[in-house]
ZAZAVEX-88215 format. One record per residue (C-alpha): residue number from 1; z, x, y. Coordinates in Angstrom, 2 decimals, padded with zeros to 5 digits, m for minus. Layout:
<recs>
seq->NUM; pz->Z; px->X; py->Y
...
</recs>
This chain:
<recs>
seq->1; pz->000.31; px->m000.13; py->m000.36
seq->2; pz->001.28; px->002.70; py->002.21
seq->3; pz->m001.81; px->004.77; py->001.34
seq->4; pz->m004.29; px->001.77; py->002.00
seq->5; pz->m003.27; px->001.35; py->005.66
seq->6; pz->m002.98; px->005.34; py->006.51
seq->7; pz->m006.61; px->004.85; py->005.81
seq->8; pz->m007.38; px->002.12; py->007.58
seq->9; pz->m005.82; px->003.32; py->010.75
seq->10; pz->m007.72; px->006.41; py->010.24
seq->11; pz->m011.20; px->004.39; py->009.48
seq->12; pz->m010.12; px->002.71; py->012.87
seq->13; pz->m009.55; px->006.17; py->014.45
seq->14; pz->m013.20; px->007.06; py->013.66
seq->15; pz->m014.47; px->003.70; py->015.04
seq->16; pz->m013.04; px->004.34; py->018.09
seq->17; pz->m014.19; px->007.80; py->018.40
seq->18; pz->m017.55; px->006.97; py->017.63
seq->19; pz->m017.52; px->003.82; py->020.12
seq->20; pz->m016.38; px->005.86; py->022.75
seq->21; pz->m018.86; px->008.75; py->022.04
seq->22; pz->m022.13; px->006.10; py->022.30
seq->23; pz->m020.27; px->004.59; py->025.33
seq->24; pz->m020.35; px->007.50; py->026.92
seq->25; pz->m024.12; px->008.29; py->026.58
seq->26; pz->m025.06; px->004.59; py->027.79
seq->27; pz->m022.63; px->004.78; py->030.31
seq->28; pz->m021.33; px->008.24; py->031.28
seq->29; pz->m019.72; px->007.18; py->034.73
seq->30; pz->m015.73; px->006.89; py->033.69
seq->31; pz->m013.70; px->010.04; py->034.53
seq->32; pz->m012.73; px->009.64; py->030.54
seq->33; pz->m016.05; px->010.79; py->029.79
seq->34; pz->m015.96; px->014.23; py->031.47
seq->35; pz->m014.89; px->016.07; py->028.17
seq->36; pz->m017.23; px->014.56; py->025.98
seq->37; pz->m020.01; px->016.78; py->023.99
seq->38; pz->m022.96; px->015.46; py->022.15
seq->39; pz->m022.13; px->016.55; py->018.96
seq->40; pz->m023.67; px->020.12; py->017.86
seq->41; pz->m025.65; px->018.47; py->015.32
seq->42; pz->m027.48; px->016.50; py->017.50
seq->43; pz->m028.33; px->019.06; py->019.70
seq->44; pz->m029.57; px->021.43; py->017.05
seq->45; pz->m031.46; px->018.97; py->015.30
seq->46; pz->m033.21; px->017.83; py->018.27
seq->47; pz->m034.26; px->021.40; py->019.70
seq->48; pz->m035.92; px->021.96; py->015.80
seq->49; pz->m038.12; px->018.18; py->015.81
seq->50; pz->m039.17; px->019.53; py->019.36
seq->51; pz->m039.72; px->022.55; py->018.55
seq->52; pz->m041.69; px->021.86; py->015.13
seq->53; pz->m043.94; px->019.59; py->017.60
seq->54; pz->m044.91; px->021.68; py->020.25
seq->55; pz->m043.83; px->024.84; py->019.29
seq->56; pz->m045.79; px->026.79; py->022.22
seq->57; pz->m042.77; px->025.34; py->025.08
seq->58; pz->m041.02; px->027.56; py->026.89
seq->59; pz->m037.85; px->026.42; py->025.54
seq->60; pz->m039.00; px->026.97; py->021.92
seq->61; pz->m039.60; px->030.62; py->022.72
seq->62; pz->m036.14; px->031.20; py->024.31
seq->63; pz->m034.89; px->029.22; py->021.16
seq->64; pz->m036.34; px->031.78; py->018.64
seq->65; pz->m035.35; px->034.95; py->021.02
seq->66; pz->m031.56; px->033.57; py->020.71
seq->67; pz->m031.84; px->033.25; py->016.92
seq->68; pz->m033.65; px->036.61; py->016.47
seq->69; pz->m031.85; px->039.45; py->018.59
seq->70; pz->m028.17; px->039.21; py->017.94
seq->71; pz->m027.26; px->040.87; py->021.43
seq->72; pz->m028.42; px->037.55; py->022.84
seq->73; pz->m025.81; px->035.49; py->020.31
seq->74; pz->m022.82; px->034.78; py->023.38
seq->75; pz->m025.75; px->034.79; py->026.49
seq->76; pz->m025.20; px->031.53; py->028.20
seq->77; pz->m028.44; px->030.70; py->028.07
seq->78; pz->m028.55; px->030.68; py->024.51
seq->79; pz->m026.17; px->028.02; py->023.87
seq->80; pz->m027.40; px->025.16; py->022.38
seq->81; pz->m027.42; px->022.76; py->024.85
seq->82; pz->m028.71; px->024.73; py->027.70
seq->83; pz->m031.92; px->024.77; py->025.71
seq->84; pz->m031.88; px->021.59; py->025.13
seq->85; pz->m031.74; px->020.54; py->028.60
seq->86; pz->m034.80; px->022.99; py->029.28
seq->87; pz->m036.57; px->021.54; py->026.56
seq->88; pz->m035.92; px->018.30; py->028.35
seq->89; pz->m036.58; px->018.87; py->031.51
seq->90; pz->m040.13; px->020.37; py->030.83
seq->91; pz->m041.27; px->017.58; py->028.51
seq->92; pz->m039.24; px->014.46; py->027.77
seq->93; pz->m039.72; px->013.42; py->024.57
seq->94; pz->m037.86; px->010.31; py->022.45
seq->95; pz->m035.58; px->013.09; py->021.38
seq->96; pz->m034.15; px->013.53; py->025.14
seq->97; pz->m033.03; px->010.04; py->024.98
seq->98; pz->m029.39; px->010.99; py->024.97
seq->99; pz->m029.86; px->013.77; py->027.67
seq->100; pz->m031.70; px->011.63; py->030.13
seq->101; pz->m029.08; px->008.79; py->029.66
seq->102; pz->m025.46; px->010.89; py->029.37
seq->103; pz->m027.31; px->013.19; py->032.66
seq->104; pz->m028.28; px->010.90; py->034.77
seq->105; pz->m027.11; px->011.00; py->038.15
seq->106; pz->m023.70; px->010.67; py->039.05
seq->107; pz->m022.44; px->011.39; py->035.43
seq->108; pz->m019.04; px->012.12; py->034.91
seq->109; pz->m019.81; px->014.37; py->031.44
seq->110; pz->m019.00; px->018.33; py->032.18
seq->111; pz->m021.98; px->019.35; py->029.41
seq->112; pz->m024.48; px->017.80; py->031.88
seq->113; pz->m023.80; px->020.97; py->034.46
seq->114; pz->m024.22; px->023.58; py->031.43
seq->115; pz->m027.01; px->026.05; py->033.49
seq->116; pz->m030.30; px->026.44; py->032.10
seq->117; pz->m032.41; px->029.23; py->032.28
seq->118; pz->m035.23; px->028.47; py->035.11
seq->119; pz->m038.27; px->028.68; py->033.10
seq->120; pz->m042.24; px->027.58; py->034.25
seq->121; pz->m042.89; px->024.17; py->032.83
seq->122; pz->m045.29; px->024.45; py->029.67
seq->123; pz->m048.08; px->022.90; py->031.85
seq->124; pz->m047.51; px->025.49; py->034.67
seq->125; pz->m047.21; px->028.47; py->032.19
seq->126; pz->m050.35; px->027.42; py->030.62
seq->127; pz->m052.03; px->027.39; py->033.89
seq->128; pz->m050.81; px->030.59; py->034.92
seq->129; pz->m051.92; px->032.20; py->032.03
seq->130; pz->m055.57; px->031.04; py->032.27
seq->131; pz->m055.76; px->032.38; py->036.05
seq->132; pz->m054.33; px->035.30; py->035.13
seq->133; pz->m056.50; px->036.52; py->032.66
seq->134; pz->m059.69; px->034.75; py->034.47
seq->135; pz->m058.81; px->037.32; py->037.47
seq->136; pz->m058.27; px->040.45; py->035.07
seq->137; pz->m059.06; px->040.71; py->031.41
seq->138; pz->m055.71; px->042.04; py->029.75
seq->139; pz->m055.09; px->042.70; py->025.63
seq->140; pz->m052.86; px->039.60; py->025.36
seq->141; pz->m055.03; px->037.30; py->026.53
seq->142; pz->m056.87; px->036.94; py->023.24
seq->143; pz->m053.30; px->035.94; py->021.66
seq->144; pz->m053.58; px->032.26; py->022.82
seq->145; pz->m056.39; px->029.58; py->021.86
seq->146; pz->m057.92; px->027.05; py->024.44
seq->147; pz->m058.10; px->023.78; py->023.23
seq->148; pz->m060.60; px->021.85; py->024.95
seq->149; pz->m060.05; px->017.95; py->022.72
seq->150; pz->m057.17; px->016.05; py->021.65
seq->151; pz->m053.69; px->015.54; py->023.53
seq->152; pz->m052.64; px->018.95; py->023.59
seq->153; pz->m054.53; px->020.58; py->026.74
seq->154; pz->m052.17; px->023.80; py->026.78
seq->155; pz->m052.96; px->026.78; py->025.46
seq->156; pz->m051.63; px->027.42; py->021.51
seq->157; pz->m049.81; px->030.58; py->021.91
seq->158; pz->m046.12; px->031.86; py->022.57
seq->159; pz->m047.02; px->031.19; py->025.81
seq->160; pz->m043.79; px->032.20; py->027.55
seq->161; pz->m043.81; px->035.64; py->025.65
seq->162; pz->m047.66; px->036.20; py->026.43
seq->163; pz->m047.34; px->035.24; py->030.06
seq->164; pz->m044.21; px->037.78; py->030.06
seq->165; pz->m045.93; px->040.40; py->028.67
seq->166; pz->m049.24; px->039.76; py->030.83
seq->167; pz->m046.10; px->040.09; py->033.91
seq->168; pz->m044.36; px->043.33; py->032.80
seq->169; pz->m048.09; px->044.88; py->032.97
seq->170; pz->m048.66; px->043.31; py->035.94
seq->171; pz->m045.64; px->042.60; py->037.83
seq->172; pz->m047.71; px->042.16; py->041.39
seq->173; pz->m049.85; px->039.26; py->040.34
seq->174; pz->m049.19; px->036.28; py->042.39
seq->175; pz->m049.10; px->034.25; py->039.32
seq->176; pz->m045.86; px->036.07; py->038.21
seq->177; pz->m043.47; px->034.69; py->040.86
seq->178; pz->m041.78; px->032.50; py->038.47
seq->179; pz->m041.80; px->034.95; py->035.96
seq->180; pz->m040.15; px->037.14; py->038.31
seq->181; pz->m037.48; px->033.58; py->039.08
seq->182; pz->m036.47; px->033.50; py->035.65
seq->183; pz->m035.68; px->037.18; py->035.25
seq->184; pz->m033.25; px->037.14; py->038.06
seq->185; pz->m031.03; px->035.71; py->035.68
seq->186; pz->m032.32; px->037.32; py->032.49
seq->187; pz->m033.12; px->041.17; py->033.24
seq->188; pz->m032.38; px->042.45; py->030.79
seq->189; pz->m034.04; px->040.49; py->028.12
seq->190; pz->m037.03; px->041.69; py->026.47
seq->191; pz->m038.99; px->038.95; py->028.17
seq->192; pz->m038.42; px->040.51; py->031.27
seq->193; pz->m037.63; px->044.40; py->030.55
seq->194; pz->m039.46; px->047.52; py->028.27
seq->195; pz->m038.53; px->050.80; py->027.12
seq->196; pz->m040.71; px->052.55; py->029.85
seq->197; pz->m038.77; px->050.16; py->032.43
seq->198; pz->m035.68; px->048.16; py->031.99
seq->199; pz->m035.23; px->046.74; py->035.18
seq->200; pz->m038.85; px->045.49; py->035.72
seq->201; pz->m038.58; px->043.15; py->038.30
seq->202; pz->m037.05; px->045.90; py->041.14
seq->203; pz->m039.33; px->048.70; py->039.69
seq->204; pz->m042.70; px->047.19; py->039.60
seq->205; pz->m042.21; px->045.50; py->042.66
seq->206; pz->m044.97; px->047.31; py->044.34
seq->207; pz->m047.19; px->048.12; py->041.74
seq->208; pz->m050.16; px->046.61; py->042.90
seq->209; pz->m053.04; px->045.00; py->040.08
seq->210; pz->m056.15; px->046.91; py->039.80
seq->211; pz->m059.98; px->045.39; py->040.68
seq->212; pz->m060.60; px->042.21; py->038.61
seq->213; pz->m062.42; px->043.71; py->035.61
seq->214; pz->m063.80; px->041.55; py->032.36
seq->215; pz->m063.31; px->037.51; py->033.33
seq->216; pz->m060.68; px->035.76; py->030.54
seq->217; pz->m063.52; px->033.39; py->030.07
seq->218; pz->m065.29; px->035.49; py->027.65
seq->219; pz->m062.35; px->036.08; py->025.63
seq->220; pz->m060.80; px->032.81; py->024.84
seq->221; pz->m060.95; px->031.60; py->021.44
seq->222; pz->m061.80; px->028.19; py->021.45
seq->223; pz->m060.85; px->025.48; py->019.19
seq->224; pz->m061.68; px->022.14; py->018.83
seq->225; pz->m059.02; px->019.71; py->017.71
</recs>
């Protein structure tokens, strides 16, 4: 009898926690929601789902780096919610419904103030790569596939890595401003440094690109979807 009563209390407590969790997502304004956090499994599941759907998004490159580079494991921009926030701000997918509901203007949820990396959007970074490679052919340009049909009009490659490598080579190009902004936050990450120049944002500030050479147009690998 006592055991059954205890189980009933535990079940009731679980229901109350669940109800509070759902209410803080749909109604994040009460002060009692300040300490609420999305379940880690929900965050990681959303990141995985979005990156399986569009693995060329900059936030997915960050997620991969955080997983592969052990020295970045504790970096503030490797916090799963920070990556989730970047992905949702870039491409609002169905997996972002909890984020946009919970983190709407006026939300009391402190987790919503988690700092996200200043990444260029997927569409912007695709255009920046295309512009840079049209201005001057560089070795990294051939890594991207130009898709002219279907719904995915962005370049098909690890866009953030390609863009960063282009800017590591020619940081004075006008298209690298977004990269420099990002690198003020993560100067020691592989995206922003190399062996020759650990802090390229500063050291290469005045390096000028040579006269435009071959156009990227002749190097794009075209793929119809």
